[in-house]
Each structure stands twice: as structure tokens, then as C-alpha cells.
C-alpha positions as CSV (number, residue, x, y, z in Angstrom):
1,X,180.4,-31.6,103.0
2,X,182.2,-31.8,99.6
3,X,182.3,-28.1,98.7
4,X,183.3,-26.8,95.4
5,X,182.3,-23.7,93.4
6,X,179.0,-25.5,92.7
7,X,177.1,-28.6,93.8
8,X,175.3,-30.2,96.7
9,X,178.1,-29.6,99.2
10,X,177.7,-25.8,98.7
11,X,173.9,-26.1,99.2
12,X,174.4,-28.3,102.3
13,X,176.9,-25.7,103.7
14,X,174.5,-22.8,103.2
15,X,171.6,-24.7,104.7
16,X,173.8,-25.4,107.8
17,X,174.6,-21.7,108.1
18,X,171.0,-20.8,107.7
19,X,170.2,-23.1,110.6
20,X,172.2,-20.6,112.7
21,X,170.9,-17.5,111.0
22,X,167.4,-17.9,109.7
23,X,167.5,-14.7,107.7
24,X,170.4,-15.8,105.5
25,X,169.0,-15.4,102.0
26,X,169.8,-18.3,99.8
27,X,170.4,-17.3,96.1
28,X,171.5,-19.0,92.9
29,X,172.4,-18.2,89.3
30,X,172.3,-20.7,86.4
31,X,175.2,-22.5,84.7
32,X,176.1,-20.8,81.5
33,X,175.4,-17.2,82.7
34,X,178.0,-14.8,81.3
35,X,179.5,-12.4,83.8
36,X,182.0,-10.0,82.4
37,X,184.8,-12.1,81.0
38,X,183.6,-15.3,82.7
39,X,180.8,-17.8,82.6
40,X,179.3,-19.8,85.5
41,X,180.4,-23.4,84.8
42,X,178.3,-26.5,84.8
43,X,177.4,-27.9,88.2
44,X,179.7,-30.6,89.6
45,X,178.7,-33.4,92.0
46,X,180.5,-36.5,93.0
47,X,179.4,-39.7,94.8
48,X,182.5,-41.8,95.0
49,X,186.0,-42.3,93.6
50,X,189.0,-44.6,94.1
51,X,191.9,-46.4,92.5
52,X,192.4,-50.2,92.7
53,X,196.1,-51.1,92.6
54,X,197.4,-54.2,90.7
55,X,197.6,-56.1,94.0
56,X,193.9,-55.3,94.8
57,X,194.4,-52.4,97.3
58,X,191.9,-49.5,97.3
59,X,193.7,-46.2,97.5
60,X,192.8,-42.5,97.0
61,X,189.3,-43.2,98.2
62,X,187.0,-40.2,98.0
63,X,185.0,-41.5,101.0
64,X,188.2,-41.6,103.1
65,X,189.2,-38.0,102.2
66,X,187.5,-35.9,99.6
67,X,190.7,-34.1,98.8
68,X,191.8,-37.3,97.0
69,X,189.9,-36.3,93.9
70,X,190.8,-33.3,91.7
71,X,187.8,-30.9,91.9
72,X,185.6,-31.0,88.9
73,X,186.9,-34.4,87.7
74,X,184.8,-35.9,84.9
75,X,183.6,-39.4,85.4
76,X,185.8,-42.4,84.5
77,X,185.6,-46.2,85.0
78,X,188.6,-47.7,83.2
79,X,191.6,-50.0,83.6
80,X,194.8,-48.2,82.6
81,X,198.6,-48.7,82.7
82,X,200.6,-47.0,85.5
83,X,202.4,-44.9,82.9
84,X,199.1,-43.3,82.0
85,X,197.8,-43.0,85.5
86,X,200.9,-41.1,86.6
87,X,199.8,-38.2,84.3
88,X,196.7,-37.8,86.5
89,X,198.3,-38.1,90.0
90,X,199.2,-35.1,92.1
91,X,201.4,-35.1,95.2
92,X,203.9,-32.8,97.0
93,X,207.4,-34.3,97.2
94,X,208.5,-31.7,99.8
95,X,205.6,-32.6,102.1
96,X,205.4,-36.3,101.7
97,X,202.5,-36.9,104.2
98,X,200.2,-34.3,102.7
99,X,197.4,-34.8,100.2
100,X,197.3,-31.7,97.9
101,X,194.2,-29.8,97.0
102,X,193.8,-29.5,93.2
103,X,191.0,-28.3,91.1
104,X,190.2,-28.1,87.4
105,X,187.1,-25.9,87.1
106,X,187.4,-24.8,83.5
107,X,188.9,-27.7,81.7
108,X,187.5,-31.2,81.4
109,X,189.9,-33.7,82.9
110,X,190.2,-36.0,85.9
111,X,192.8,-36.7,88.5
112,X,193.6,-38.0,92.0
113,X,195.7,-36.4,94.8
114,X,197.7,-38.7,97.1
115,X,200.6,-38.3,99.5
116,X,204.1,-38.6,98.1
117,X,204.7,-41.4,100.6
118,X,201.9,-43.4,99.0
119,X,203.0,-42.6,95.5
120,X,206.4,-44.1,96.2
121,X,204.7,-47.5,96.9
122,X,203.1,-47.7,93.5
123,X,204.4,-50.1,90.9
124,X,204.0,-50.7,87.2
125,X,200.8,-52.6,86.2
126,X,197.2,-52.2,85.5
127,X,195.1,-49.9,87.7
128,X,191.4,-49.6,88.0
129,X,190.3,-46.0,88.0
130,X,186.8,-45.1,89.1
131,X,185.2,-41.7,89.5
132,X,181.4,-41.5,89.9
133,X,180.7,-37.8,89.2
134,X,178.5,-35.6,87.1
135,X,179.1,-32.4,85.3
136,X,176.0,-30.9,83.8
137,X,173.9,-27.6,83.7
138,X,172.7,-26.6,87.1
139,X,173.3,-23.6,89.3
140,X,175.8,-21.8,91.5
141,X,174.6,-21.1,95.0
142,X,175.5,-18.4,97.6
143,X,174.1,-16.7,100.7
144,X,173.5,-13.1,101.6
145,X,172.6,-11.2,104.7
146,X,171.6,-7.5,104.8
147,X,171.4,-5.7,108.1
148,X,170.0,-2.2,108.0
149,X,171.5,0.6,110.0
150,X,170.7,4.3,110.4
151,X,172.7,5.0,107.3
152,X,172.5,3.5,103.9
153,X,176.3,3.5,103.8
154,X,177.6,-0.1,104.2
155,X,180.3,-2.2,105.7
156,X,180.8,-5.2,103.6
157,X,181.9,-8.7,104.8
158,X,182.7,-11.5,102.3
159,X,183.8,-15.1,102.8
160,X,184.0,-18.1,100.6
161,X,182.5,-21.6,100.8
162,X,184.2,-23.7,98.1
163,X,187.1,-25.6,99.6
164,X,186.5,-29.1,101.0
165,X,188.0,-30.4,104.2
166,X,190.4,-27.5,105.0
167,X,190.4,-25.6,108.2
168,X,192.3,-22.3,108.0
169,X,191.9,-21.7,104.3
170,X,188.2,-22.4,104.2
171,X,185.9,-23.1,107.1
172,X,187.5,-20.6,109.5
173,X,186.2,-17.8,107.3
174,X,182.5,-18.8,107.3
175,X,182.7,-19.6,111.0
176,X,184.1,-16.2,112.0
177,X,181.8,-14.4,109.5
178,X,178.7,-16.0,110.8
179,X,179.8,-15.2,114.4
180,X,180.2,-11.6,113.3
181,X,176.7,-11.6,111.7
182,X,175.1,-13.0,114.8
183,X,177.0,-10.4,117.0
184,X,175.9,-7.5,114.7
185,X,172.3,-8.7,114.8
186,X,172.0,-9.5,118.4
187,X,174.5,-7.3,120.2
188,X,175.3,-4.3,118.0
189,X,171.6,-3.3,117.5
190,X,172.2,0.5,117.5
191,X,174.2,0.4,114.2
192,X,175.2,3.5,112.4
193,X,176.0,1.7,109.2
194,X,174.2,-1.1,107.3
195,X,175.9,-4.4,106.7
196,X,176.2,-6.5,103.5
197,X,177.4,-10.0,104.3
198,X,177.9,-12.7,101.7
199,X,179.0,-16.4,101.6
200,X,180.1,-17.2,98.1
201,X,182.3,-19.5,96.0
202,X,185.7,-17.9,95.6
203,X,186.5,-15.9,92.4
204,X,183.5,-16.8,90.2
205,X,181.2,-16.0,93.1
206,X,182.6,-12.6,93.8
207,X,182.7,-11.8,90.1
208,X,179.0,-12.8,89.8
209,X,178.0,-10.8,92.9
210,X,179.8,-7.7,91.6
211,X,178.1,-8.1,88.2
212,X,174.7,-8.1,89.9
213,X,175.3,-5.4,92.6
214,X,178.2,-3.2,91.5
215,X,176.4,0.1,91.3
216,X,174.9,-0.2,94.8
217,X,178.1,-1.4,96.2
218,X,180.2,1.4,94.8
219,X,177.6,3.9,96.0
220,X,177.3,2.6,99.5
221,X,180.3,0.6,100.7
222,X,182.7,2.6,102.8
223,X,184.7,-0.4,104.2
224,X,185.0,-4.0,103.2
225,X,186.7,-7.1,104.6
226,X,187.4,-10.4,102.8
227,X,187.4,-12.8,105.7
228,X,189.5,-16.0,105.2
229,X,192.4,-17.8,106.9
230,X,191.3,-16.6,110.3
231,X,191.7,-19.8,112.4
232,X,195.3,-21.0,112.5
233,X,198.9,-19.9,112.8
234,X,201.0,-18.0,115.3
235,X,201.1,-14.6,113.4
236,X,198.4,-12.2,112.3
237,X,198.5,-11.0,108.7
238,X,197.3,-8.0,106.9
239,X,196.6,-7.6,103.2
240,X,195.8,-4.0,102.1
241,X,193.5,-2.9,99.3
242,X,195.0,-2.0,96.0
243,X,194.8,1.7,96.9
244,X,196.4,1.0,100.3
245,X,195.0,4.2,101.9
246,X,191.3,3.5,102.2
247,X,189.3,3.8,105.4
248,X,189.5,0.0,106.3
249,X,193.3,0.1,105.5
250,X,193.8,2.8,108.0
251,X,191.5,1.5,110.7
252,X,192.9,-2.0,110.4
253,X,196.5,-0.8,110.8
254,X,195.5,1.2,113.8
255,X,193.9,-1.8,115.5
256,X,196.7,-4.2,114.5
257,X,199.3,-1.8,115.9
258,X,198.3,-3.1,119.3
259,X,199.9,-6.5,118.4
260,X,203.5,-7.4,118.0
261,X,203.1,-10.5,115.8
262,X,201.7,-8.9,112.6
263,X,203.0,-9.6,109.1
264,X,202.2,-6.8,106.7
265,X,201.8,-7.9,103.0
266,X,201.6,-5.7,99.9
267,X,198.9,-5.8,97.3
268,X,201.2,-7.8,95.1
269,X,200.6,-10.7,97.5
270,X,196.9,-10.8,96.8
271,X,195.2,-14.1,95.9
272,X,191.6,-14.2,97.1
273,X,188.4,-12.3,96.3
274,X,190.1,-9.0,96.9
275,X,191.5,-9.4,93.4
276,X,187.9,-8.7,92.2
277,X,186.7,-6.2,94.8
278,X,189.8,-4.0,94.3
279,X,190.2,-4.4,90.6
280,X,190.3,-1.4,88.3
281,X,186.8,0.1,87.6
282,X,185.5,-1.8,90.7
283,X,187.9,-0.4,93.2
284,X,186.0,-1.0,96.4
285,X,187.8,-0.4,99.8
286,X,188.3,-4.0,100.8
287,X,191.1,-5.5,102.9
288,X,191.9,-8.7,104.8
289,X,192.9,-9.4,108.3
290,X,194.1,-13.0,108.6
291,X,196.1,-15.3,110.8
292,X,198.4,-17.4,108.6
293,X,197.8,-16.0,105.2
294,X,197.0,-18.3,102.3
295,X,200.1,-19.4,100.5
296,X,202.3,-18.4,103.4
297,X,202.2,-21.6,105.4
298,X,203.3,-25.1,104.3
299,X,199.9,-26.7,105.1
300,X,198.1,-24.4,102.7
301,X,195.9,-26.3,100.2
302,X,196.7,-29.7,101.7
303,X,195.1,-32.2,104.0
304,X,197.4,-30.8,106.8
305,X,195.3,-27.6,106.9
306,X,192.9,-29.5,109.1
307,X,191.1,-29.1,112.4
308,X,194.4,-29.6,114.2
309,X,195.8,-26.5,112.4
310,X,193.1,-24.2,113.6
311,X,192.2,-23.5,117.2
312,X,189.4,-22.0,119.3
313,X,191.8,-19.3,120.4
314,X,192.7,-18.5,116.8
315,X,189.1,-18.2,115.8
316,X,188.0,-16.2,118.8
317,X,191.0,-13.9,118.5
318,X,190.2,-13.2,114.9
319,X,186.5,-12.5,115.8
320,X,187.5,-10.1,118.5
321,X,189.8,-8.2,116.1
322,X,187.1,-7.8,113.5
323,X,184.7,-6.7,116.2
324,X,187.2,-4.1,117.3
325,X,187.6,-2.8,113.7
326,X,183.9,-2.6,113.2
327,X,183.3,-0.8,116.5
328,X,186.1,1.6,115.7
329,X,184.4,2.5,112.4
330,X,181.0,2.7,114.0
331,X,182.2,5.1,116.6
332,X,184.5,7.2,114.5
333,X,183.8,10.6,112.9
334,X,184.6,10.2,109.2
335,X,184.2,13.6,107.4
336,X,183.6,14.1,103.7
337,X,184.1,17.5,102.1
338,X,180.9,18.6,100.3
339,X,182.2,21.2,97.9
340,X,184.3,20.9,94.7
341,X,187.6,22.7,95.0
342,X,188.7,24.7,97.9
343,X,185.8,26.7,99.4
344,X,185.9,30.5,99.7
345,X,186.0,30.7,103.4
346,X,185.0,34.4,103.6
347,X,181.6,33.4,102.2
348,X,181.0,31.5,105.5
349,X,182.6,34.1,107.8
350,X,185.5,31.6,108.4
351,X,188.3,33.5,106.8
352,X,189.5,35.3,109.9
353,X,191.9,33.5,112.1
354,X,192.0,33.6,115.9
355,X,189.7,36.7,116.0
356,X,186.8,34.7,114.6
357,X,184.7,33.6,117.6
358,X,183.2,30.7,115.6
359,X,186.5,28.9,115.4
360,X,188.7,27.3,118.0
361,X,192.3,28.5,118.0
362,X,193.0,27.4,114.4
363,X,194.5,29.3,111.6
364,X,192.8,29.4,108.2
365,X,195.4,27.1,106.8
366,X,194.7,24.5,109.5
367,X,191.0,24.6,108.7
368,X,191.8,24.1,105.0
369,X,194.2,21.3,106.0
370,X,191.5,19.5,107.8
371,X,189.2,20.0,104.9
372,X,191.7,18.6,102.4
373,X,191.9,15.3,104.4
374,X,188.1,15.0,104.7
375,X,187.8,12.5,101.8
376,X,185.9,9.6,103.4
377,X,189.2,7.6,104.0
378,X,190.3,9.4,107.2
379,X,188.7,9.4,110.6
380,X,189.0,12.5,112.7
381,X,191.9,10.7,114.6
382,X,193.7,10.1,111.3
383,X,193.4,13.7,110.4
384,X,194.6,14.9,113.8
385,X,197.6,12.5,113.5
386,X,198.4,13.7,110.0
387,X,198.4,17.4,111.1
388,X,200.0,16.7,114.5
389,X,197.2,18.5,116.3
390,X,195.0,17.7,119.3
391,X,192.2,15.4,118.5
392,X,189.7,17.4,120.5
393,X,190.6,20.6,118.5
394,X,190.2,18.6,115.3
395,X,186.7,17.6,116.3
396,X,185.8,21.1,117.3
397,X,186.9,22.4,113.9
398,X,185.1,19.7,112.1
399,X,182.0,20.6,114.0
400,X,182.2,24.2,112.8
401,X,182.8,23.0,109.2
402,X,179.7,20.8,109.5
403,X,177.6,23.7,110.9
404,X,178.6,25.7,107.7
405,X,177.7,22.8,105.4
406,X,181.3,22.3,104.3
407,X,181.6,18.7,105.4
408,X,179.2,15.8,106.1
409,X,179.9,12.8,108.2
410,X,179.6,9.2,107.1
């Protein structure tokens, strides 16, 4: 399926996913739609492409490997000199057997991607260049699942469907995300939270989705995960939110602390849809748990990121980690202080210390300390760890605060 940010390959992919999850809602928006600083581009489709060398060989055939054509290449059917063709050829000298993945979504051009080994065999002469593609007004497609829970508060899962013929940095994300959706629907039926799950083209898809849903997302999402690069590599990788201290940041680190092979990246290493979800004024609590992170392995954005690079163990392992993270959030007590400023505890008969029968053996300061960390980013375990107190005592105090309408629980 020749996926790009638009086109039949995206629709075919969504229809395939829908065959596994019939309630996947297929949606679209038209080319030319303005969304913040961006505009949905014309729809791109391609039927065939190749180069004929001076000695009659067919190389860079789209039907052999769809990475051979620069994404969004305009149509061409010409004979040109090698000196001109070279300006439109892409290769990686340091990885001579890899076909690079190159796109040109927002400028009209054309190009081919070949291995450096093949490039070195090319000689001067006349080359026939053929790309049978179309670029015209159409639509951008995406898929959405909404699973209702007891609460309107949401956990958000996002993955992208716009890279052709790559394993880790593409299809692993939709595979694991769909497996999570099926598990949530069929196994985790007693859900505390609701779930918003989307399958979108990267960047333009997330910007468009935010443009349409931002108010609801900001109001309801308590934790989000951008799921990609979850199939291949020896290590696990963690990319935090821009804030770095949100609920999914803390829960993910807690779950990942069980593993020895985790690489922790900073927000400055961002590069996928978290750039939009965590951007200023949007600022959603979204993180990524990956295996080999995009840009951090040589096969990235090449033909070597193939089905040999990912594994069943890699995919299953990522699925289990995400299930653990979700179950941890589902089962956690996450308190949120209900009052502005510090409450006057004497109004609630909570000012006295150990002599107050309503309280476990806590001082007034400890009670206020628990309140000050009740900000929707900390679980009760996080608060107990921060204050170096027993978790059971923390829960007991939170229960008292809840009885006096000083905190609510997500």
C-alpha cells in the first residue's frame, strides 16, 4: 500500500484496519483547507515510475519498491542528460545498499531514490524518466475510535499512517495501536477512562485533528501517547512531553524503570506528532514509548527498515508495556485539588494535628503537602514517594481530603 499523507494508499490502509475493528470511523477533510499556519495539500496518487538507462536497463522501478520515487513527485515523461538526472537522484553514500525515503509534500518537484551502489554504476548519456502520478484537489483521510468509559476524562492514543514500506518507523505503530484498541474494547471492558484513538498522516494530520478537536482534547485528555517505532531494535526509548512532568511522563518512567535497556531522550530530540500535541497553547500531556527511536538507528527512513528489522517479540513487548502503562493509570488514584489557593483547614475541622480523630497520624503540614501535589500529574504513589511517606497513609489522608470536598479524583 503506497501510503503518503494523502491518496489511495492511505484509504486502503484505513479500510484494512477497519476490517479488524468495524467501529473505526473513517473521516476526511478536503485539499485546500486552512488549518492554523498550514493547508491540506492536493491529493497525490501514483501508478508507476522508472528510469531507463542508456543501455536499456530499467532501474528505480516503483513497482519493485515504492521507496524508489520521491513522495509527491509530479508526473514526468522525458529523455534527459545524466547531468540533469543527477539533480533528482537521492542516495546514502554511507549506507550504500539502502534506498532512502524522501518526500516533497509542499513543493512541486520530482525525484528518484536509489542505492549508492546502483548510483555508482550509472554513466553519462540519455536517460528516459517516467513518473505516472497525479496531484490534484482531493482529500486527506484518517481514522478515529472513541471508547467510552465511566469518566469523560480521556487517554489519547495517536499513530501515523503515511510512510510506505517501512517497518519500525511506520507499520509497527498502527499494528500495536490497533492491538491496543482491540484489547481495550474486548478485554478492558470496565474502563474508568474514555479512550480517543486516531490513525492519521503525520504532522498535517495531527495539526488538522487538533484544529477540529482542541477544546475537547484540552478539557478531557489526562494522558496521551504518540505510538511509533515500536517494532524493532534492542533498546527501549522514552521521549517525554515538553513539560516533562505530566501524568504520562511519570507513569511511563515508573513502568520503564523495570527495564535495564532504556534510552531516555529529552524534548529536544522530538520529531514526530508530539511536536504538535505538546506545542505552546496546545500543551497536551503526550509522550512516546518506543523501541529504536526514529533518527536513532541507521536503517531509519530507508529500505532497510523492513520486516526483517522488526520482530514479533518487539511488537508484543511494546504492546505489553503500553498495556501496563494504561492499566497503571486506570488503577491509580490521581487527586486534583478543588480550591484556589491553600484552603483554611480550620473551616473543615482539619487544622488540629494528631488530636483530630478524622485524620491518620499526619501533621497539618503533611496534609497541605499532599494537597500541594494534588495537581492531576501525580498518582498517590508519586505523592507518597515525593514526601517519603507510606503509601497507605497517603491514601488515608487523600480519603479524608476527598470527604471534605478538598480534592477530587480523576
